[in-house]
Structures are given as structure tokens and as C-alpha cells.
C-alpha positions in Angstrom: 0.0 0.0 0.0 2.7 2.5 1.1 4.8 1.9 -2.1 1.8 2.5 -4.3 1.0 5.7 -2.3 4.5 6.9 -2.7 4.5 6.2 -6.4 1.2 8.1 -6.6 2.8 11.1 -4.8 5.7 11.1 -7.2 3.3 11.1 -10.2 1.3 13.9 -8.6 4.4 15.9 -7.9 5.4 15.6 -11.6 1.9 16.6 -12.7 2.1 19.5 -10.3 5.5 20.5 -11.8 4.0 20.8 -15.2 0.9 22.5 -13.8 3.1 24.8 -11.7 3.8 27.0 -14.6 0.2 28.2 -14.6 0.5 31.8 -13.7 -1.9 31.7 -10.8 0.3 29.4 -8.7 1.9 31.2 -5.7 5.3 29.7 -6.6 6.4 28.5 -10.0 8.9 25.6 -10.2 10.3 25.0 -13.6 13.2 23.2 -15.2 15.0 25.1 -18.0 18.1 23.5 -19.5 20.2 22.4 -16.6 18.7 25.0 -14.2 15.9 24.6 -11.7 14.1 27.9 -11.4 12.0 29.0 -8.5 9.8 32.0 -9.0 8.0 33.5 -6.0 4.7 34.5 -7.6 2.7 36.7 -5.3 3.6 40.1 -6.7 0.6 41.8 -5.1 1.8 40.6 -1.7 5.4 41.5 -2.6 6.1 37.8 -2.9 5.8 37.3 0.8 6.3 33.6 1.8 3.4 31.6 3.1 3.5 28.1 4.4 2.2 26.5 1.2 5.0 28.1 -0.8 7.6 26.9 1.7 6.1 23.4 1.5 6.5 23.4 -2.2 10.0 24.9 -2.5 11.7 22.7 0.2 11.1 19.3 -1.4 11.9 20.8 -4.9 15.3 22.0 -3.8 15.9 18.5 -2.3 14.8 16.8 -5.5 17.0 19.1 -7.7 19.9 18.6 -5.4 19.8 14.8 -6.1 19.1 15.2 -9.8 22.2 14.7 -12.0 20.6 16.7 -14.8 20.2 19.8 -12.6 23.4 21.9 -12.3 22.2 25.0 -10.6 19.2 26.5 -8.9 17.9 30.1 -9.5 15.4 31.8 -7.3 13.7 35.1 -8.2 10.5 37.1 -7.5 7.7 38.0 -9.9 6.7 41.6 -10.7 8.6 44.8 -10.6 8.7 45.6 -6.9 10.0 42.8 -4.8 12.2 39.7 -4.6 10.4 38.8 -1.4 9.3 41.3 1.3 9.3 38.6 4.1 7.1 36.0 5.6 3.3 36.1 5.7 3.2 37.8 9.1 -0.6 38.4 9.1 -1.4 34.7 8.8 1.1 33.9 11.6 -0.4 36.6 13.8 -4.0 35.3 13.4 -2.8 31.8 14.1 -0.7 32.7 17.1 -3.6 34.6 18.7 -5.8 31.5 18.8 -3.0 29.0 19.5 -3.2 27.5 16.0 -0.4 25.1 15.0 0.5 27.4 12.0 2.6 29.5 14.3 4.8 26.4 14.9 4.6 24.9 11.4 5.4 28.1 9.6 8.7 28.8 11.5 9.6 25.1 11.5 9.1 24.9 7.7 10.7 28.3 7.0 13.9 27.5 9.0 14.2 24.0 7.4 14.0 25.8 4.0 16.7 28.3 5.1 18.9 25.3 6.1 18.2 23.6 2.7 19.5 26.7 1.0 22.5 26.9 3.3 23.5 23.3 2.7 22.5 23.0 -0.9 25.1 21.0 -2.9 24.1 22.6 -6.2 25.2 26.2 -6.9 22.3 28.4 -5.8 21.8 31.8 -7.4 19.3 34.3 -5.8 18.3 37.3 -8.0 17.4 39.8 -5.2 15.9 42.5 -7.4 13.6 44.9 -5.4 12.5 44.6 -1.8 14.4 41.8 0.0 13.5 41.6 3.7 13.0 39.1 6.5 11.9 35.8 4.9 13.3 37.0 1.5 16.7 37.3 3.1 16.3 33.8 4.5 15.9 32.2 1.0 18.7 34.1 -0.5 21.5 35.0 1.9 22.5 31.4 2.8 23.0 30.5 -0.9 26.3 30.7 -2.9 25.4 33.7 -5.0 23.2 36.8 -4.3 22.8 39.2 -7.2 21.6 42.7 -6.2 20.5 45.5 -8.5 19.9 49.2 -8.3 16.4 48.3 -7.2 17.4 46.1 -4.2 16.1 47.3 -0.9 17.4 45.2 2.0 16.3 45.3 5.7 15.8 43.1 8.7 13.1 45.3 10.4 11.9 42.7 12.9 12.6 44.6 16.2 10.0 47.1 15.1 7.3 44.4 15.3 8.3 42.6 18.4 10.2 39.9 16.7 13.9 39.4 16.0 16.0 39.1 12.8 15.4 35.4 12.3 15.8 33.1 9.2 19.4 32.6 10.2 20.1 36.3 11.0 21.9 35.1 14.1 24.4 33.4 11.7 25.0 35.9 8.8 24.6 39.2 10.6 27.4 38.9 13.2 29.6 37.7 10.3 29.4 40.9 8.4 32.4 43.2 8.7 32.8 45.1 12.0 29.5 45.6 13.8 27.4 46.3 10.7 25.3 43.3 11.4 24.5 44.4 14.9 23.6 47.8 13.7 21.3 46.5 10.9 19.6 44.1 13.3 18.9 46.5 16.1 17.9 49.5 14.1 16.3 47.8 11.1 18.3 50.2 8.9 17.6 49.9 5.1 20.3 49.5 2.5 19.7 50.2 -1.1 21.3 49.1 -4.4 25.1 48.9 -4.4 25.2 49.3 -0.7 23.7 45.8 -0.3 26.9 44.5 -2.1 29.2 46.8 -0.1 27.8 45.6 3.2 28.6 42.0 2.2 25.0 40.9 1.8 25.1 40.5 -2.0 28.0 38.8 -3.9 27.3 40.6 -7.2 25.7 43.7 -8.6 24.0 43.8 -12.0 21.5 46.3 -13.6 18.0 45.2 -13.1 17.2 45.2 -16.8 20.2 42.9 -17.5 18.7 40.1 -15.3 16.7 38.4 -18.0 19.9 38.1 -20.2 21.9 36.9 -17.2 19.3 34.3 -16.4 19.3 33.1 -20.1 23.1 32.8 -20.0 23.0 30.9 -16.7 20.5 28.5 -18.2 22.6 28.1 -21.4 25.7 27.0 -19.4 26.6 23.4 -20.2 27.0 21.3 -17.0 28.5 24.3 -15.2 30.7 24.1 -12.2 30.5 26.7 -9.4 33.5 28.3 -10.9 31.9 28.7 -14.3 28.8 30.2 -12.7 31.0 32.6 -10.7 32.9 33.6 -13.9 29.6 34.4 -15.7 28.3 36.4 -12.7 31.6 38.3 -12.4 31.6 39.2 -16.1 28.1 40.8 -15.7 29.2 42.4 -12.4 32.3 44.0 -14.0 30.3 45.5 -16.8 27.8 47.2 -14.5 28.7 50.9 -14.0 25.5 52.0 -12.1 26.5 53.9 -8.9 30.1 52.6 -9.3 31.6 55.8 -7.9 29.2 56.1 -5.0 30.7 55.7 -1.5 29.3 53.1 0.8 26.5 54.8 2.7 27.9 53.5 6.1 31.5 54.3 5.4 31.6 57.7 7.2 29.8 56.1 10.2 31.8 52.8 10.4 34.1 53.9 13.2 31.1 54.9 15.3 29.1 51.8 14.4 32.0 49.6 15.4 32.5 51.3 18.8 28.8 52.2 19.7 27.4 48.7 18.8 30.1 46.7 20.6 28.4 47.0 24.0 27.8 43.8 25.9 24.2 44.7 26.7 21.5 46.8 25.3 21.8 49.2 28.3 25.5 49.6 27.5 24.8 50.3 23.8 22.2 52.9 24.8 24.6 54.5 27.3 27.3 54.7 24.6 24.9 56.3 22.1 23.9 58.9 24.7 27.5 59.7 25.7 28.6 60.0 22.1 25.9 62.6 21.4 26.7 63.1 17.7 23.8 63.6 15.3 24.4 60.0 14.0 24.3 58.5 17.5 21.2 60.5 18.5 19.4 59.3 15.4 20.2 55.7 16.2 19.0 56.2 19.8 15.7 57.7 18.6 15.2 54.6 16.3 16.2 52.1 19.1 13.8 53.8 21.5 10.9 52.9 19.2 11.7 49.2 19.1 10.4 46.5 21.4 12.8 46.4 24.4 12.2 42.6 24.6 13.1 42.2 20.9 16.2 44.3 21.3 17.5 42.1 24.2 16.7 38.9 22.4 18.4 40.1 19.2 21.6 41.3 20.8 22.0 37.9 22.6 21.0 36.0 19.4 23.8 37.7 17.4 26.4 37.4 20.1 25.8 33.7 20.5 25.2 33.1 16.9 28.6 34.5 16.0 30.3 31.3 16.9 27.5 28.8 16.1 26.8 26.7 13.0 23.9 27.7 10.8 22.0 24.6 12.1 22.5 25.5 15.7 21.5 29.1 15.0 18.2 28.0 13.4 17.5 25.8 16.4 18.1 28.7 18.7 15.9 31.0 16.5 13.1 28.5 16.5 13.1 28.6 20.3 13.0 32.4 20.2 10.2 32.4 17.6 8.0 30.3 19.9 8.8 32.5 22.9 7.7 35.5 20.8 4.5 33.7 19.8 3.7 33.3 23.5 4.5 36.9 24.4 2.8 40.2 24.0 5.0 42.4 21.8 4.8 40.5 18.5 1.0 40.9 18.3 1.2 44.5 19.5 3.9 45.3 16.9 2.0 43.8 14.1 -1.1 45.7 15.1 0.7 49.0 15.3 2.9 48.7 12.2 0.9 46.4 9.8 -2.8 46.4 10.8 -3.9 49.7 12.4 -0.7 51.4 11.1 -0.8 54.0 13.9 3.0 53.3 14.4 2.7 53.7 18.2 3.0 50.2 19.7 2.6 49.9 23.5 5.4 47.5 24.4 5.3 45.4 27.5 7.6 45.7 29.3 8.1 49.3 28.0 11.7 49.8 29.1 14.9 47.8 28.6 15.6 47.8 32.4 12.3 45.9 32.9 13.3 43.0 30.6 15.0 40.7 33.1 17.9 38.5 32.3 15.9 35.6 33.6 13.1 36.3 31.1 15.7 36.4 28.3 17.3 33.2 29.5 14.0 31.4 29.4 13.4 32.4 25.8 16.6 30.5 24.8 15.8 27.3 26.7 15.5 24.0 24.7 12.0 22.9 23.9 12.6 19.2 24.4 10.6 17.2 21.8 9.3 20.4 20.3 12.8 21.6 19.3 13.5 22.2 15.6 14.8 19.1 13.9 17.0 19.6 10.8 
């Protein structure tokens, strides 16, 4: 019985593959030449990831990884505006409020997908054209190649909604140069265009209008190695002159970022910002004061611990944190204030950093026993 069932599933999967190119599907999974192509296809929702998309992409990556006829995987977003603006936060919020399983299943599925990208044996190329935030960062940053364009807008804005920069943020953010990752994580600062490359988030920079040609050339490569793919991406990258002369937006602030964001605690970082008193420091202080105090404390510890952990251990840790946030107050309040009512004035509980106890933070990091994330 089981064998017949499995065979049926395989057949259905193939049928789904051929049907998947119908333009109404939320994610398109196609094979062109030696390339497996994933297109996030919810342009109206800025290609935000929902659970059903995650559940389709994950097994497809695993299948292509084993397929001797697939030499590389390309992921991109449909429409003009976004690669992927994040996860489907509204659905998670609704589920979390009523204790629905989705608030576990979503994070579990998403982090397993992030890990599949991070461990993928086939070269993985993400075309991060347009808005790339949160969940969109998770399905791109852990791959071998990330191609940004002048339209790329990167941010990890989670502390503003009572969450933390997840999807492996605890792995890649502390590994960016200096304290850039800590700065991006705590303030939700947005980077645009070439700055995404200069911060070390993208590996290549190409004009947006050249992406179709680049994709065609990638597909046309005959049994390409990672080196061949890198050579092709480099040749496009070298020819791109957009904003070539522009200085990295954070260059003038790097010294301050490295010293101000090296505090061992949020209180220390705030104290450093106040003592510094420069316009840059005051602006960061103003931003940080709007964020969830709980999120700030969880995020700082997440990055400090994640700096020396494997991606797998980071994702396990982040799954624990995600479930702590689902049980807390600030996530629902942040989503209400920023995404639902849009009044931009969340009432955080606790309202001050001093009121978020170390004991509370420790509890959020505790193992979940049988409910821990299995990778």
C-alpha cells in the first residue's frame, strides 16, 4: 500500500510541476536546461512567503539537489517591486492569537528551508531585485550567490514588530564586517542598491534590466561548475557601472558603528549612544527607543551567541525564540501598530529595557525538548 501511495505522490508531484507554470500558482517551479528555477509568484503581496510556498519549495530543492541533470538553482521574484518582502506575518499573527499550529509549522518549515538553501550542494543563485526583507533574506543569503540590482532594498526590520531578525540572521549578521550586522539588526536600517553589495549581503551587482539576459546565459551553461557560474556572474558584475563611484553609505559612520554597537548589553549600547551625542548617535538612539525592548535584548544575545555557532545551531536557537515571541505580547502589538492599524505607536510590555529581566531572556533561549527544531 505504502509503495503505491509513494508512487502516486511522485506522479502527482510531476503533474504539479507541469501545472506549476500556470501563472496563478503562488510559486512557479520549472526546469529550463540544466537549471531549476523557483519564481516566488505573489507580486501583489510583494512575494511574501506563506506556508504552502515553503512546503512546495523545500522538497523541490531537495529533488533538484539529487538530480544529476540539474546543475544549478535560480530563485527570483515575480513583478517589478520585490524579490520577497518577508514571511506572511498576518497569517502567523492570526494563528498565534488562537494558538493555532501554524505559528509552529510556519517557522519550522521556513527554517528548514533556510537550512536547505545553506547546505545546498548545487550552486544556488538568488536574484534579489527589489524589496528583500526578512523571509526573503532567508531564502537568498545562505546560498552561494546573491545578485543585487539598483532596485534592491534590504532590511531586517523585525525589532519594530516585536520579533527578532530570524531566518538565520543570528548566523549571517554577526559575520558581516565590523559591527554592521548588529547595527542593521537592532535599528532595522535599510540598505539600497550597491550598498547591499558593499555591506557583504550580495555577492554581485547587476543592472535590473540585465537580469533576463543573465538568467538566459546561466540556463545556457553546459554542465556548469560553481567556478563557471562565478565567472559568468563576475563578467556581468564587472560590466555594470551603475553607482560605481558612490561611496558606501555607512563608510563615514563605520568607526562609530563599530564602537557604539560593541556593547555587551542593550543598556550599554544605549549609554554609549547617549555619551557620544553626535547627530548619527542621536538618530540611532531615537530609532532604538521605538523598538520592542524585549526584541532588542533577544536580538543582541541572538547575534552574540550566533557569531560562533553553525547555521543549524542558530536555526534551532531561533526556533526557540520564535516560539517565545508567539507566546509573548510584543509581537501581536507590533504587528497591530505597524501592519494592521498602522498607527505606528505600539505599547510595548515591558516598556523599558531595564524591565526586561535576564531571567526572562534566558527562558526564551531554553531548549523545547521534543518540540525543538529538527534539521
